[in-house]
C-alpha positions, 0 to 999 in steps of 0.5 A: 426647764429642768431644776437646778442641781446645786448639791453634790448628791443632785449632781452625781444623780444627774451625771449617773442618769445621763452619762451612766453610773460608770461615768459618775463613779470614775469622773473627776471635776476640773475647774480652770481659770485664766483671765476671761477664760473659764473651763469646768466640768468632768473628765474621765481618767484615760484608762477608764475612757469609753471605746465609743465617743457617745459621752463627749459633751462640750458647751460654750457659754451654755450652748452645746457645740461640736466644734473642730477646734475644741475637739482637737484640743481635747484629743491632743490633750488625751493622746499621750495617755489614752490606751488603744481603742479608747476615746476621750470621755468628758462633759466640759463647759467653756465660758468666755466673753460673748464678744470673743466668739461668733456663733453664726458660722453654722446653720444649727450653731453647733460650731463657732469661730473664736476671735483668739483661736490659738489662745483658746486652743492652747488654754483648753489643751494645757489645762486638760493636759495638766488635769490628766497628769494629776489624775494619772499620777494620783491613780498610780500613786505618784506625785503629779508633775509641777506646772507652777510656771503658768498656774497653781494646782490643788488636788482634791480641793475641799471646795471652790475658791475665789480667783482674782481677776486675771489669775491663772488656776487649775483645780482638779478634784474628784466629782464627789467634791462640791462642784456648783452648777445649774442645769436648764433646758436647751434646744438640743434634745433632752440629754444635752438639756439636762447637762447644760447650765444656765 
């Protein structure tokens, strides 16, 4: 198993080693909670996204996935911001109760079936959209659009905060800020293993 990456320095080193120094330099961390749904990880601002989809890693409850519903939600969130010939670039972790997802729909377990497909899709879509809005506005020196009707936002958080059960929250901050997470070995090859969290 790979050692845990708890500190900011360890996480940056791991991101740079796996995804390249450019990803570690440009990516911003996202941490969004809505009830039982939790989305975290790193997004690259649209203008810095890659021309090929070689850095598109999505984990569901610690397992690497290539799920069509999740991929569609990410693409839809990026589409109005993304320059031509660039594709979404990200490392994301989605956590939800085990009973909410069926992992036995694909022989290699690379796809899943969510019991609340629409809610999952809309959660991923709206949280990434809000995060990208903050990133684009920050890079352009403009105030981000407010989405206070559904959740609160905090740019460049100084660290993790406690979220009450059932509360809705989106936090976007540069990857250099502290972002807790551990890595463990997974059965999908060394790159996926080093990105996966236990």
